[in-house]
Every structure is written in structure tokens, then in C-alpha cells.
N, C-alpha and C positions, 0 to 999 in steps of 0.2 A: 295503504300508505305505510303502515308501522312495519310491514314486511320489507318495503323497499329501504326504509331507514335503518332497519336492522342490517340488511345486505350491504348497504353503503358503509355503515359503522364497521362491519366486520372486515370489509376491504380496505378501509382506512387503517384500520389496526394492523392488519397483515402487512400492508405496504410500509407503514412507519416502524414496525418491528423490524422488517427486512432492512430498511434503511439504518436503524440503529445498530443492527448486527454488522452491517457493511462498515459503518463508521468505526465501530470498535475493532473490527478486524484490521481495518487501515491503520488505526493507532498502533496495534501490536506489530504490524509489518513495519511501520516507521522506526519503532523502537529497536526492532532486530536489525534493520537496515543501518541504523546508528551504530550499534554495536559491532556489526561486520565492517562497517566503514572505519571505526576506531581500530579494530584488530588489524586491518589491512595497513592502515596508516603506522601502526606499531611495528609490524612486520617489515614494511618497506624502509623505514628509517632506523630500524635497529642497528643495521650495518653502520650507520654513521656514529651511533653512540658507542658502539664497540670500538671502532676505530679511534675515537676520542680518547677512550680510556688506555689505549696502548700507547699514546704519544707522550713525548716529554714535555715539560711545563711551556717551554718556548714555542715548540712545534703546536701545541695544544691551542694557544692563543690564536694563531693563524688560522688553525682549523675551525675553531669556534666562529671566527669572523667570516670564513669562506662558506661554512655549512650552518649558519645560525638558524635558517628558516627550517631545515630537515631536523636539527636538534630540538627546535621549539615544537615541532609536530610530535616528534617522538615523545617528549615531555608531556605533552597534553594527553597523549594517547595512554601513557602510562598512568597519569593521575585518573583518567577516566576508568581504566581497567582495574586499577587498585580500589577505587571507589565501588566498582562491582564486586570485587572480591570482599571487601569490608562488609558489604551488605548480605554476604553469604551465597552470592551468584558465582556459579562455576564458569570459567571462561572455556566455552566450547564452540569455536567458530563454525565447525562443520554441522553441529546441531542446530545452530542459529540459522544457517543457510537453509537446511532442510526444512526447519520449521517455517521459515519466511516463504518458501516455495509452497508448502502446503497451505498456508494461510492465503497466499496469493490465489491458488486454485479454488479455495473455498470461497474467497471474496467474489471471484469471477462467477462461480456458480450462483451465489446469493444475488448478484447484480443481474444475471440472465434471468433468474426466477422473478425478481422484482420487475424487471422489464416486461416479462411475458404476462405477469399479473396486470400491469398498468395497461398493457395492450388488450387483455381481455376486459379489463374494467372500462375501457374506452367505448366498448360496444362495437368496435371495429370487426365487421364480419357477421354480426347477429342478424340484423333486420336490413334488408336490401334497400329500403328507403333512408335508413339513417346512415349508410356507409360513407356517403359523401361528407357529411358533417362530422362523423366519428373518427375517420381514419386520419392519421397525420399526413400533413402536405407531403406529397411526393411518394406515398405509399399506395400500392395497388391493393383495392379491396377484394375480398375473396370472391370467388365465383366469377363468371364471365359476364359482367355488367357492361363491359366495353369501355369503362372509364380509365383513362390513362393518367399516369402520374404527371404532376406538374414539375418540370425541371427548372 
């Protein structure tokens, strides 16, 4: 019984450790996506700000009224990117994109490992008598038992 308890505890530890890594990676990806989004917002609306600075005062008011949303988005992006610079972060959107893609691949791998461990721990495919109970609904048990998935 002690051996079973040890094995179950080890499986749970491994499973929850994987879940924790997946959650941490997802938070990193979210932060990188936010940075990338703000950089894109800055780049997209920079043209409106440049056009505004080149206008005379009377035309400037009309321009601000017509493009207030774009100018507000630009200002918000500038504030966010300036806060990153102030904290010592370099503004490197290509690096952020590469890092986000790497983390997404890592997250996918971790998720697949966690899923395979959960499948192994469920007992699906180990004992022919337990296959019906252990396998998730709709999944075909291993070997030719003749059991068909429930659609």
C-alpha cells in the first residue's frame, strides 16, 4: 500500500509541476503578446502623430477631432513603451515575437507531456479488465478488445 501511495504522490507532483510550468509560460506569453500588441499599435498610429506635428494650428484642431481615436491609441502605446524603457527594458519587437513563439512551442510540449502522463496514470491500456472504466469516453482502448468508442 505504501508503494502505491508513493507512486500516486510522485504522479501528482509531476502533474502539478507540469501544470505550474504551463501556467508560468502562459503568463510570459501573455506579457510578450501585450508588448507586441503595443508596439504594433505604436507603429500603426505613428503616422497620425507625425501628420499632426506637421500641421498648422487651425488644421491641427480639425485633424485632432477627425483622428482622436488613433492619436489616443498612439499616446497610450508611447506611455507603455516609455514605461518599459524607464524600467530598463529594451524595445525589441522581433526578439519578443521570437521569444513568444519559442515559449508557445515549449508550452505545447509541456501540455502534451502532461496529457500523456495523465493518460498513463489513468490506467488506460494496462489491464484489459480495467480498460472500460479507465479510458475516457469515446477513446478506443489499446489492443483488439472489440470495444468501440461511444460517439
